[in-house]
N, C-alpha and C positions, 0 to 999 in steps of 0.2 A: 720743591725738593732741593734744588741747588742752593736755596737761601737758608737752609738749615745751618745754624752755627755749631759746627762740630766741636770746636774748641769750648764753647759755652757748655755743651752737653757733657763733655769729658770733665770739665771743671766742676760740674754739679754732681759728679759721681757715676755718671753713665759709663759703662765699660763695654757695652755692646748694643748694636742696633738689630732689631727684629723687623725685617722689611717685607711688606707686601709686594707682590709682583705685578699683577694685572692692574693697569692704569695708575700704578705708582712708579714702577721702574720701567715698565714697557707699556706703550699704548695697547689697549685691548685688541685693536684691529690691525696690529702690526707685529712683526718680529724684529729683532735686532735693537740693541741698546743704542741710544744716541751717544755720540762721542763725549758729550758733556756728562751724562750720567755714568758712562763707563769710567771717565776720569774721576768723578766724585766717589765711586765705589773703590777705585784704586787708591784714593787718598785716605780711606778709613784707617788702615794700619798706622799711617803716619800721625793720625790724630789719636792714636791709642785705643781705637775701637775695633772690636770684633764685629762680625755680622753673620746673620742666618736669615734665610728666607722662610716666611711662614705664609702659606697660601691655602685657601679653601679649594683651589682647583684640584680636580681629581683626574683630569685627562692625562694620557700618557706623555704628551708633549711638555708637561710641566717640568719634568726632570731634564729634558733637553734644553728648556729655557734656563733652568738653574745652572746647567753645565756652561751655557753660553755666558751667563752672568758671572760665573766663576765662584759661586757660593753654594753651600749645602742648603737643602730644602726640607721642610716639613710640609708634605702635601696632605690634602684632605684634613686640614687642621680643625675644621668645625668651629671656626671663629663665629661668634664671640666667646665661645667656651675658652677657658684659659689653658687647656691642656697642651695645645700646640706651642704656645709661647713658653710654657714651663719646660717642655721637652727641648726646645731650642736653646733656652738659657742653660739648662743642664749640660747640653752638648758643648756649650761654650765655656762651661766651668764658672758661671756666674749666677747670681740669684736674679729673679725677674725685677727686683728693686733696683738692680744695677743696669737695667736694660731700658731702651727707649723703643717703643713700637712706632713705626712710621708707615702710614697708609692713607688711602684716599677716601675711606668710608667710615662714617661715624658709628654705624651699627655693627660693624664687624671688627675693623682694626682698632678703633679708639675705645669702644666699649670693651672689647676683649683685652686690650692692653691694660685698661683700668682694673678689670676683674683680676687680672694676673698680678697687679701691684706695680706695673711698669709706668714710667714716664711715657706720655703719648705725644705724637706730632702728626697733626692732620695736614695733608698736602692736597693741592688741587689735582684732580684727575688729569692724566695726560691726554685723554680722548673723551669726546662727548658720546662716543659709542659705548653702550653698556647693555647688560643683560636686562630683559624686561622687568624682573623683580627688583633689580638694583635701581632702575629708573624711578620706580615707585618710592623706594627708600630715599632716593635723592631729593624728592619733593619734600619729604618729612624732615630731612636734614636741613634743607633751606629754612624751614620754619624754626627749627631748634637753634640754628646758627644766628638767627635774627640779625642778618646783615654783616656778621663777622666773616672774615675771609681766612681760608686756610693758608698755610705757608706756601709760597710759590716755589 
């Protein structure tokens, strides 16, 4: 996550980041942003980038997490469907082609970002703890990735 080159994204025409929350910004089994990720989020405006959270999470605490992070959120986004990404881009006043989707899952974040027409950045999950269905998908992701590594 912290290795993402924000200047390079901005130079390529990206104006906004559409960020996953669970296991991308916050470990699934914890609450509270790390100081490094909080600083990274705070640096986005200096890089000329807007940001919006896009999450499949539907539990009530997702809005409290978004408040803690300091960014607006589209909850119940139904990723990989592109509708949540499009709604977040509209709210930021940009097209999805001017967005980069950042997330830890190939079958939700990356596929959904591609379907929306956005640039995508796959990052390593912050925790090995995951929901049972996600653990199954992670096995398939490893095959698809064929030894390639996400951005750290």
